[in-house]
N, C-alpha and C positions, 0 to 999 in steps of 0.2 A: 677932630679924632686923634687920639694918642698913638704916638707909633709903637709897635710892637716890638718888642723885646725880646732876640732869641733864648737869651741864657737867666737865668735865675741870678735873682739879688747874691750876694752875699755876706750876706743877714745868715747867721749860724742856724737860725731856727728852720729855716726853708732850705739850707745847704745839706742839715742832717734830715731832713723828711728825702732829698733826693738821695742821698747815699743810700738812704734807708730801701728807697725803693729799686736802686740802682742792684744793690746789693741780693736783692733776690733772682736779679734774672741775667747775672754776672757768670754764670754758668752755663747757661743757654746758646752762647754767642759762637758759633762753630768757628770764629775767625780768630777765638780770643788765644793770645800766648805769654808766657811769663814776660815778653818784652813789647807785647801789643799797650797802648795808652787806650784810655777809652775814647778820645779824638777817631783814632784810626779804625778801630771796630767800627765805630757809629757814623764813620764820614764825615765828622763834625768837630770843628776845633776845638771839644768841649777841655776842660781841664778838671786837674784834681785841686782839689780846694788848695794844696801846697801851694801849689804853681801859679794860681791867683795870687794868693798873700804874696808871694814873691815878685809875679810880677804882672802888677795888676794891669797894668798896659801893652803889655805884649804886640795884644792884636787889635786892632783898631773895631771899635762897634761896628761900625759903616759897613767895612767889609766883613765882618761877620753875619749882618744881617743880610747881604747881599747872598752871601753863600746859603743863607739859611732856606729863602722865597727864592732861588733858583733850584737847591735840592734838599729842601730839610730833610727827607729821608735817604738810610743807609739799605745795603739788602737787608739786614736784619729787621724784622718788625717791632719784635720787643724792643729792641733798644730804643728803633723810633718812638715804640710808645713812652718812655722813660724822658726820650727829650721831649715829648710834647707836655707831658706831666709835668717837670721841670718846668719846663715856658709857661702854663699856668699858673703853676704855685706861684711865679715869678710876680702874677696879677691876682694876688690873695684878697689884695684890697680896692681891686680895681675891675668888678664884673663883666662891664661891660668889656673891658678889652679883653679879659679871658674870653668872653663870648666870641669876638669876631675875630681873635686870633683863632679858637677852635672850629668856626665856622669856615677861615680861609686854608688852613689846612684839609679840611674835610675835602676842599675842592682840589686838594694835589694829585696828579696818578696815581705816585708811588703810596697813598693814604690806604691802610686796608679797613674795610668798614665794620669790619667784627668789633661789636664793644670794647669795649680797653679801658684800664684805669684813668685814663685822661676823660674819660663821658664821667666818672662818679666823682671824681677830683673838680671838673667844669658843676654837677648839681651840687653837690656839696657850698662851690664857689658863689654858686646864685643862689641859692635861699640863706646863706648868711647878709643877702640885702635885702631888704622889704621891696625895692622898687625891681626885683628882676626875678619875686618869686613866678610870674606869670611865665619868663622865658624858662625858668624851669620847671614848670607843670607843661608847657608844648613841648618841651626837648622831651622829654618823658613817654607823653603822648605818641608824639609822632612816632618814637621807636617801639612803646608797646603795640600800636597797629598793625608792623609790620607782620612779617612772616618769620623773620629770623630771630625775632626774643624769646631770650630762653625763659624758664619757667620761674616762677616765681620763688621758688625755694633758692637756686641760683643765683639770680638777682639781689635775690636780698640780704645771702650771706657776701657776697662781694660787694654789695655796698656797704654793711657794715664793717665787715675787714679793709675795706677803703680807708672808712673813715677813722679808725684805729690806729693804721700805719700812717695814715698821713694827718692824724694829731688834729681830724675836724670834728670830733667829738660826734656822738650819738644825737642829732636834730631831728627829735617826730616830724618835724614837716615834709623832710623830702621822704624817709618812707611812705607818710601819708599820700604825698602826689607820687608814688611808684602803687601803693594799694588802690589806689582812684583811675590810675595811669591802665590796670590792669580790667578797671571793672567798666570803663568809658569804650575799651578796647570788648567788652563780653567776652572776654577772657575770664568768667567766673571760677575757675577748678582751680586757675594761677593766684586770682585773688582771695579763693578761700585758703590755699597755702598761706600766700603770704600773710593773712591775716593772724593764722597759727604761730607763722615763726615771731612774728613782729611781739606776741604776747610771751612766748615761751621766752626773748631775748629780754623782756619786760621793759619794752618799748608799746605803748599806748595809742593806737590812732584815735584819730579826733573824731568827737561825736557826730559831727556832720560828714564826717567820710565812710564812718559806719550805717549811718543812717543812708547816706547815696546808695554804698551797695544793698541795702536791703530793699531798698526803694528800686533799683536796676533787678535784682530779684523776683522781685511781686510784678515789675512791670514786664518783666519775662513769661509769669506765670510760673515762676519757679517757686509757687511759696512752702513746697515742702524746705525746698532750701534755705529758703530765708527764716522759718521755723525754726529748722535747726540753727542755723546762724544765730539768730536772738538766743535760745536757749545757751548758748557758749556763748555768747556776752553777758549773760546775767552769772552763771554760771563763773566765769573765771573774773568776775566783778570788773568787770569793764563798763566806762561810764559811759549812760544812755540817756537818753531825755524824754518831754513829752511827746518830740514830733517824733519819735521811733515807737514810743505806746501806740500811737494814732495810726501810724503806718498799721505796724501787726494787729491792733484791733479790725482794720478798715482787710485786710487782708484778710484774717478768720471770717468777718462776715461773709464776705465775698463767696466764701466755699459754704455758708451759713452754720460755723462753727461757732455760735452763739456764747456756748459757755466758756471756750477758748478765750473769746473777747473779753469776756467779763472776767476772767483769768490775768489776762494781761490786765485790767483797768484795776483790778481788787488788789495784785500784787504790786504794782508801779503806788498805788496809793499807800499801803503797807512799806513800801522803802522810802518813803516820804519823799516822792521825786517831784516837782513843781508839776502840775496838770494844769492846762489850761483849755480854755472853752473849749475847743473843736472835740477834746478827748470825751470832755462831760455827753455834749451833745454825741458824739458817737456810743456813749456808755447807755444813753438812753436810749437810741435805737436797738443796740442789743435790749436791753430791755424790754421794749416793745414786739419784739420780734419772738420772745418770750410767754407773748402777753402777760408781763407780769408788770401791770399799772403800779403796783405799790412803789415796786425798786424805782419805775422810772421818778412818779410822782416825786418819791425823796429826794434821785438826781435832782430835779428840780428846784425845789428845796435848796438844796444844796448851793448850787449855782446861782439863787437869788440870794444865798448869806453872803456869796463872795461877790458882790455886786453886781454881776452877772445878766444881761436879760437872752433868754434864751430864743435863738431863731423862730421863724415862724414855721420853719420843716420841724422842728423839735415839737412846739406844742401842736402840730399839726400831728404826728407818731402818737404823742401821748394821745392826744383824743380820742384818736381811732382805737386804739387801742381799750380805750376802756368802753367804747361803744362796742365794741367787741366783745368784750366782757360781761354787756348787759350793765355797765355802770352810767348811767346818765347822768344821776346828781352830778359825780365828778365831771364827765365828760362836760359839763355847761359849765361848772366853775370854772372849769379851765378856760374853756371859749371866752369868756367875760375876763379871765386874767391877762391875755392871749393878747385882747382888745383892747384892755388898759395899759398893755405894755407896747402900744403904739403899731401894734401889728394888725391889717384888714382882714375882715371875715374871708377868706380864700375860699374855692369850689369843692374842693376836698374835703374839707373841715364839714361845711354845709350839709355836703351828700350823705357824709359818715354818720353827720346830727339825723335825717333825712330816715337813715336806714333804720339808727337806733331807737325815735319817738316810732315808727309801725313797728317793728317788733316787741314794743311797748303795749302794741296794740292802739296806739295814739295816733292814726296816720291822720288824722286833721291836724297836727302840729306838726306832721312832715310837709305838709301842703302850707300850711301858712308860711312855715321858713324857707316852702321853694318859692310861694309870692315876694315872702321878702328880701330875697337875696337879687331876686328878679328885679326888683323896684331899685335896689341900691348898688344896682348894674353889674354886679355881679353874673356872666355868662352862665349859662347852665351847660353842662355836656352830657356827651352821650351816656357816662355813668348815671349822671346826676338823674335821666332821663327812665336811664334804664331799674333806678333803685326805688324810682316813684311809682314808673307801672308797676314792677313786683309788687311793691305794699300796694298798691288798691285791687291787683289778682286777688292776693294773699285776703284782702277784706273783704273779696266778692266786689270790688264797686267796680264793674269793668266799664262801665258809662265816664267814667271818671278816666278811666285807665285809655278807653282809647282816645279819649278828648285829648289827653298828654301825648299820646302818640302821633295825633294828629297835629300837634301844635310844634313837636320835635322836628316833623317832616318840615310844616312849614319856614320854620326857623332854618332851612337845609340840611339838618343835622339827619346823614338818612342812617335811619332804624338797624341795628345791629342786629344777626339772625338769635342770640340770645336773647334781645327783647323779643321780638315776633315768637321765640319758642312761649317765652315767660307769658305774653297776652294767648298763644295758643292753651296752654295749662290752664290759665287763669279761666277761661272760656269754657275748656272744659270742665273743669272743677265745681261753676258754677252751673251745669248742665243747659250750658248754649252753644249746642253742638255743632250748628247751622252756622253759627256763626267763626264759629272755630274752626269747621272744613271753608268757608269763605277765606281767611287769612293763610289756611295751609293752601289753598291753589293759588293764590296769591303770590305767597315765597316760592312757591314752585315754579310759576310764571317766570318771575323773576332769578331765577337762578342762586336764590339766598337760603333755600332748603338745604338741609344738612341733616347728618344721620339721628341724631336727634331731637330735630323738627318729626319725624319720623317714629321716632321711639316713642315719643309724646303721645301719636294716635294710635298708631299699633297695641301700646300696655291701654288706654283705655277701651278702646275696644274688645280686647282681651280678656280682661278684668271685668267688664260686663256680659261678657259671656258673647258677645257679640263678633266671632271669630270669621265669620266670611267677611265683613266690613272690613278687620283689618288685615285680610290676607289682598283685598283692593288696592288699601296702601300699600301692602307690603309691593307686588306686583308693580306699581306707578312708582317706588323708589327703586327697585330694579331696572324697569323703563328710564329712569333719569341719569342710570348710571351711580348712583350713592352706593357703597360698597356696605352691606348690612354688618352690624359687631358682633360678639357674641352675646351682648347685649340685646341684640334683636332678636336672635335665633332662640335664645330662653324666653322671651318673651312670649316668639308664635309656639315653642313646645309648652310652655305653663297654658295658654289657652288652648291649645288642642286637647293638651291633657285633661283641663276641666271640662270639655264637655266629651268627655273620653275616647276621645279620637287619639290614643296611644299609638296608634302605629305611621298615624299623618306624624305624630311628635318625633317618632324615632325618623321616617325619609327624612327631617329636616336637621335631624342629627348627621345623618351621611351626610346632607350637601352640605352642613358646615366642613367636613371634613375635605371633601374637594374643594371648598373654597380655603384650606388651609388654614380655617381657622380652629383655633385649640379648645374644643368644650371643655369645662370646668367644674369643680364639685358639684356647682347652683346646676349646670345642665342634667348632670346624671343624677342628682337629687329630686329635680320635677319628674324628670323619668319615672325614675323608681316610685314615686309618690303615686304618681298616676297610674303604673299597672298593679298596686298595692287596692287604690281605689275600685278601678276594673274588677279587682279579683282574683289577677292573674299571677299570684305570688311567687310561682316557679319563675317566671320571667323577671321578677323585680329584683327577687336574690339574685340572679343568674347578671342581669344588670349591674348590682351591685361590687358583686364581685368581680367582674370586668372591670369596673371603674378600677377597685381595688389594684387589681395586674398590671394596671396602665400608670401606675403610681400615683395616682391619685388619691391624694391624704381623704379621707370622708371628714368633714365638718364633726361637730355634735349635731347639725340638723338633723344631718344622713343621718349619725347613728338610732337617735328618735326617729326617725321614719321610719326607719327596717323595722322596730321596737314597736310602737305603734301599731304599722302594718300586720305584721304578724297578730299581736293579737286581737284587732278586728276580724279578723277571718278565724279567729278559733284556734289559731298555734301559739296558744301562750306560753308554754311549756319551751318550745323552741324557740321563741322570742327569749324567755329568761336565759335558755344558755348563750344563744347569741350577744346577750347583755355582757355575760363574763369572758366572752371570747373578745368582746371591744374592748374591754376592761383593760384585758393585754397589749390591746393596740394603744393606748393612751387615753381612751375613753372615759370621764368619768360622770358618772351617771347623776342627774338632779332630781327635781321632786314630779316632776312632769313624766320621765322615765318609769320609776317607781308607780307613780299612778295610773299608766299606761297598763303595765302590769298587773296592778290589784283589780282594774276596771276589767281585764281579762278572761284572769280568773275567777271574778264578779258574776259575771257573764255565762261562764261554761257552768257556775254554780258549786263550786270549789273554793268553799270561804275559808276553809283552812287554812291552803295554800295563801289566798289574799293576805289573810291576818302574819302570817309568814312572812310575804315581800310586806308587807307593812310593817311589821318588828326588824325587820334587815335596815331597812329604810331608817325609822330613829337610830339604831345602833351604827349605820353609817355618816351618822349626827347630822342627817338631815330634818328638817319639820316640816310635818306632813301640813299640806296647805285645806282650805277649804274642799277643794276637789277630789282629795285624799277621803275625808271622813266624809263626805255628800255622796262616792262611789260605796264604801262603806257600810254606810245607812243602809243607802237603798237594797246593798243585797241581802242584809238582814228582815228589812222590810219584808223584802218580795219572798223572803223564806219565812215569812211569820215569827223572826226572831225580834217584834217590838222590842224585849227588856235591852238585849242585848244591842239593840240600835239606838235605844235610850241613851245608855249607859257610854256609846262613844259622841251621842251627842253630849253630855256631861262633859266628857274628856274634853272635847272642843272648847267648849267655855271658858274650862280652868286652865286651859292656854293662852286663853285670851283669842282666839280665830274665831272672826264674827261670821255666822253663818250670812249667805247670801241667799236670794228668790229661791234659787235650786235647790238647795238644802232643806230649808223652809218646806217648800213643796214635797221632795220625797217623805218628809213626817208625816207629813198633812195626809198625804195618798195613802199613805200606810195604818191610820188612826179609819181616814173615810173607809177604807176596805173593814175596817172590822164594825164599821160602823158606829165607831165613838164620835160622834159631830162634835161633842162636846169640846175634847182634847182637839180636835180638828181647830175649832174654833179659837179655840185657845192661843193654838199656833199660828193660828190666820190674823188676830188683834194683834200678836207680839208684832209681828212683820211692821205691822205700823208704829208699833212704837220702837223701836228699834229704827226708825227713821227711812223703811223701803218701801217700796209701794208695790201692792199684791199685783202682777199681771196676768194677762189673759190665762195661761198655766194653771196658776193658783188657782184663781175664779170658776174654773172650768175641771179642774180636780174638789175643789166644795161641792157645786153645782152635782156632779156625778155622785159624790157620798148622800148627797142628799134624795137623789133620783134613784140609789140602791134602796135608801126606806121608805119608797115613795111619797118626802113629803117635798114635794113639787112648790106647794105656797113659798116653804125657804128656799127653793131652787130660781125659784122665778122673781122671788125679791133680791138676790146677787145678781138674777139677770137684769135688772132695772139699776142697780148700784154700778155693773159694768158699767150703763150705758150714760148713769147720770157722770160720774168719773171721766169718762172719754176713754176706757180702755175700751179694745176693740174685740168685738166679736167673733170670731172666727168659727168655721166648718165644725168642729168636733163641739164649740159651745152650743150651737142649733141643732147638731145632730144627739146630742146628752137631753135638751128639752124636749125634745121631738119624743125623742125613746118615754123619756119619763111623762109626759102628758097622753101617749095613745097607751100606755101600760093602765092610767088612772083612767083612762075613758074620755079623756077631753080632745076628740078630736077634733073640732073644731078652732081651738088655741094653737093646736099644732099644726093645722092647716096654717093658719095663720103665719104662723115664724116661719113654716116651710116657706110661705110667699115672699115674707120679708129678707130670706138668706137669697132668693132669688132675685129681688129688688138691688141687693146690695152686691151682686154681680157674684158671690157665693154660690160656686157650683157642688152638686151633690156629689159626690163617689161612692162607689158602690156598700160601703159602712152607713151611707146613710139611706139607701135606696133599699137596704136589708131590712132597717129600721123602718119605715114608711110600711115595705109591704108584710114584716110581721105583726107589726097593730094593728093593721087593715085589717090582716086575717082573722089575728084574734076575734075582733071585735065583727068579724062577719061580713066584714067590706070586700068582699072577694073581687065583686066588678070595680070598686075603685085601683084595690092591688094590684089589679091585671094592669090597669091602666097606668099603673107605676112600670111594673115589667115591659108596657111599649114604649114610655116615656125612655127608659134605659137602652133599648136596642136603637130607636130613632136617635139617640147621642154615641150610639156604638160603643158603648161601656156595657162589659159584657156579666151579663149575671153571674155570680155564685153559686156556687152547689145549695147553700143557705136558704137562697131566694125560692128556689126551685122546690125543695124540700116544705118550704112553708106555703108555699101555693098548693104542691102536689095533696099536702095533707088538707087543707082548707076545704081541696076540692074531693079527697074520702069523706069529710065531715059531711058535706052537702050530699053524698053519694054518686055525685058526678065522676064516676069511674073512668070514663072514656077519656073526656079531659086529664084526670091524673096521668092517664097512661101517655096520653097525648104530649103531654110536659116532660115528662118523661124521657120519650123519644128526643124531645125536641132539645133537652140536654147531651143526651148523646150527640146529637148532628154537631153541635157547638163544642164539641170533643172535652165537656165535662163526665169527669169521670163518678160515677154513684158515689155517694158513702152509705156506711150499717145505717145511719136514719135511715135514706132514701127506701134501702129494702126493705126499713121494720115499718115504716108507714105504708109500703107497698103489699107485703105481705099479711102485717097485720092491722092495717091502718092506725098504728099508734105513732105519736111525733114526742119525742123530748122535749117535753116541756122545759127543762135546763137550759138548754143551748140559746146562746145570745146571739143576736147580729153586734153586740158590741165588742165582742170578745176581743178583736182587732183595734177596737178605736183607744188612740191614746190621748188617755186626759187629764 
C-alpha cells in the first residue's frame, strides 16, 4: 500500500485549487489575524506557496505525517475540510490511496460527519478511474440511504459547484450515480428534483439510469409519476430506448390503458427508436386487448419481415382474439403458422378453437379437436371441459355433455360451479327438468351451488309460470345461507307480477330493502308493468313517481311501459301528456312509443287523433313500421272505412314495408265482413306469393267469411286444407264451422266436428256452447239443447244470458210457458241479469233473430 502524504504536491495546478478552496473559507476562522499563518489556524504546519518554494525541506516529511495522524484536525472544522481536500487532491491520480485516506480520516474522532467538499472531491477522483466506479457508486448509495442526506437539489448544486471549483469538469457518470442513489434509497421526489436540475444544467442522465428510475416507480405502483416523468423525458428530448418503451407499454396495460400503450409504441416507431421483439410482442398484446385482430396480424407480419419468430404466447393472443371476433379462418391459419414456426399446439389455443367451432354451430369439429389433442398428449384442463360442455349444452347434446362431465371427474379434475351451472341450464333448455334438479341437488349437497345456480332454476320456473316451484328453490337458497342478489329478487318479482301476485311482489321489494339490497330501475319497471296489467293504474303511476323521487333514473323501457300501460287502460290522452313530460326528462320516443299511442286512440275510436300522432311521428323523423300501419288499417276497417285502409296499405308498399301475417289478416277480415270473399281470397293467395304462410288466425278469418255467406262448402274446403298443411285447428275454428253447419241444417256433421274437437282435448267455452244451443233450438232440437245446458253446468261453466234467452224462446215457441219461466228464475238464481231480449220474449214471445252467439268470438 502506498503511504498517505498529508500535504499536497507542489505542482501549480493542485496548489492553485487548494488556494481557491482556502480563500472561500478564510474569513470564517474565528482565530485568524493578520499575523497568523494558515498553519497556526489549522493546527498543522501547512505553509504558503512562497514558504514552500523558499524552504522546501524545512519540515521533515515523517514528522508531518506523524502530526497528521495524531491530530489531523484543529478546532476549526471548515479548515479541517480544506486540509482533507488538499490531501485528497494530492492523490488525484491515485484513487485507491485517496479512498483509503478518506476512510482513515472518517475514523478520526474530530472528523465531522456532515458532508463536505472532501466527499465530493473523492467522488470526482473515483469516477475518473474505471476501476473505481463501483467504489464511487457504493459511497453515494451508503450516504443517501441515511437520514442525514440533504435533498436532491442541494446535492446536485454542491456537486456541480465542487466540480467547477476544483476543475474536475461535469462528468455525467457521477451525476448518474447520484440520481441512481436516490432511486435506490426510494427517495423518488429527490430523484425527480435531481433529474430536472441536471437537465436544466445540460447534464444528460444515462438512459439506463432513467430506465431504472422509471422501473422503480412502476414497481412501487407509482405509475402516474412514471407516466409524468416519461412525458418530460420526451418533451425535454432526453434519450430513451426500446427498454423504456417496453416498460411504459407494460405499465399502461397493467392499468388496462390500451390506447396509451399503443401510443407509446407508435410514437417510438415514428421517432425512429430501434424497437425489439419484446416491444412488438407487447404491441400485439395491446391490439388483442382491443380485439383488433387486423392490427395484431399486421404486427405479426412486421415481425416476420424483421426475421423474428413470434413467441408461442404472442401467437396464442392473436389466435384467441380472432376466435373472439368469429374469424375462424384466420385463427386456423395462424394456428398452422404457429406450428410451422416450431411451436407446439397448447391447451389455450386448442380450447379457444373448440369454442370458435361450436359458436359456428360446428360442435363436431370441437369434439374432434378435443380427441386430437388428447391423442397428442396435450392434457385438457377444466377450462377446456367447461368450453366443450357449454358447447354441448348450447347444441342440446346433453348426452355428450354428461359424458364429458363424467370424463372430467374420472381424470381427477374437480368440476367448477361454472360447469355445473352450464349443465343445469342445458338440461332446463332441453326440457329435462328432472336431470337438472338431480344435478342441482348434488351441487347443494356438495356445497358447490352458488347464487347463480339458484337463480338459474328460479328464473326457469318463473318464466314458465311455476312460481310455487320457484318459491321452493328460493326457500332452499335461504336455508343454505346463500344470499339472494338483486337479480334473484327481480326474477321473483317478475314471476309474481306475471301471475298477477303484485302484492306479493311488493312484499319482496320491502324484503330487499331489509337486506340492504338497492332496488334498481328494472325492479320498479317490472312492478309498474305488473300493476298496469292488473288494471291498477293509480298504483302503477304512484310507484313510477316514487322511483323517480328516489333518484332512480327511468330507462326507455320504463318510459314506454308507462305510456303503453296508460294506453291499454283507455287513458291514451294522459299517456300522450306523460310522453311530452318524459321528453323533458331526456326521453326520446321511438316507433314503439308512437305505436302504443296510435293503438290507444284507435281502440278509443278516435281515428283523427290517431292520424295526428302518426303525422307527428313522421315529422319527428321516425319511420312507421308494419305495426303502425296494421294498427291504422285495422282501425279504419273496423269503422267500415275500407278505402282509407287500402290507401294506408298502398302507402306501406310504396315505402317498401313488407306486410306481415297480422296485417294481411286485418285486411282479409275487413273484406270478409263486407262479404267480398273474392278480394279476401286475392289477399289470401298473395300471402303465399310473398313467401309467407297463412296461420290459424288467417284460416279462421276466411272460414268465418264463408260462414257469414252460408257457403259451408268453401269453409269446409279451407278446413281440410288446414289439416293437410298441418295448420292447427283451434277452438275458434271448430266453433265457427259448427255454427255455420247448424245454420244450414247439417246437424250430423256439426256433431261430428264437435266430437273431433273434444277428442283433440279442445274444451268448449261459453261461446261454443252458445252456438250449439242456438243452432239446436233453431232446428227444434230443444231436448238436445237442454242437454248442452246440463253439460255446461256439470263442467262448472256458467251459462250466459244469450243461452238462457235462446232456450226460453224455444220453450215459448213450443208453448211450454212453465219451463220458460222456470229457466228465467234459474237465470236469476245464478246471478244473471235478464236483458231487454229476455223481457221481449217473456212479454211478447218474440226473439231477436239478429242476435248472434259469435258476437264475442274472435276469428
